N, C-alpha and C positions, 0 to 999 in steps of 0.2 A: 306459683311454683318457686321454690327456693333454689337458687343456683348454688352449686358447690364449686369448690376450687377445681375438682376433677372435671366437671362438666365444662367449665370455662377453658381449661387446658385442652380438652378435646376439640372445642370450637376453634381455639387458636391454631392447633395442629392442622385441622381441616382447612382453615382459611390460608395458612402458610403454604400448604400443598397446592391449593387452588391458585394462589398468587404466583408460585413458582412455575406452574403450568402455563399461565397466561404470559408471564415474563419470557419463558422459553419461546413461545410462539412469536411474541413481539420482537424479540432479539433476532430471530431468524429473518424477519422481514427487514429489519434495520440493517443487518449485515448485507443482505442482498442489495439494498439500495446503495449502500456505501461502496460495494464492489462495482456496481454499474457506474457510479460517479468516478471512482478511481480509474476505471478503464476508459471512460469518456474523456477525462482530462489528462490521462497519462501521468497520474501522480505517483511519486515514489515514497518509500518509507521516510526518507529524509524530509520530503515536503510535508508529510503528515505529522511527524514526531520531532523534527529538528535533530539536533545532535543526540545520539544515543550513547550512553556511557560505554567506554571501551570494553568493560567486562561483559556487556550484553552483545556488542556488535564487533565485527572485524573491520569496520569502516576505517577509512583513512583519518588520521587526526593531524593536529598541528603541534609543532614544538613550541617551547616557551618563546621563541623568537618570532613565531607566527608563520614559519615556513612549513608547508604541508609535508608530511612524511608518512610512509607506510607504517602501520602500527607495529608489525612484527620485525621488520628488517631495518627500520630507521632510514631507508632510502627515500629520496625525494619522490613525491607522488606525481603522477601525470594528471593533467587537466582532464576533466570529463568531456570537454568539448561542447560546441554549440550544436543544438539539434538542427539537422538539415532536412530531414524527411519525417513526415507524420501522416498517418492515415485517419479515416473518419472515426475509428475506434479509440484513437488516442495513442496508439503505438508510435514510438519515436525512435529515430536512429540518427547518429551524427554523420554517418557516411563513412566512418572509419571502421576497419576490421571486417569480419565476415558479414555478409548480408543476413539480416534476421529473417526468420521464417515468414513473418507477416509481409515483409517487403517482397520476398520471392513470390509469395502467393498472389500479391497484388499485381506483380508483373505478369504472372501466368494468366491472370484474369483479364488482361488486356490493358492495364494501366501502364503509363510510362513513368520513368523516374521524375520527369517534369511535373506530372500530375500530383506526385507525392511531395514535391518540394515545398518547404515552408516558405510562405511569402511574408516578408516582414514589412 
């Protein structure tokens, strides 16, 4: 049987669709595993991607002198603080500001703040 250009192009189209379907299934599994790891280790976008360009992110940046500033206002940025509390799922809190939901839920389930304290 002689192959024609048209028959080869049809095969290519069929294989590309099959490859796209397989890729979609594999990507779903990869994304799920990544989400689990992010939650377990309490990773942030900065941990994963480092400095994101200002046009993409509203994160704080530094001036040319190295002093942290808020991107929009030019005011000096506050420190993020040291993590003081962490749970088994990787949720973390510095102990400043309002108590996060995960912290309140842990207390309601019988844990004490000392149970969640990060031991260094």
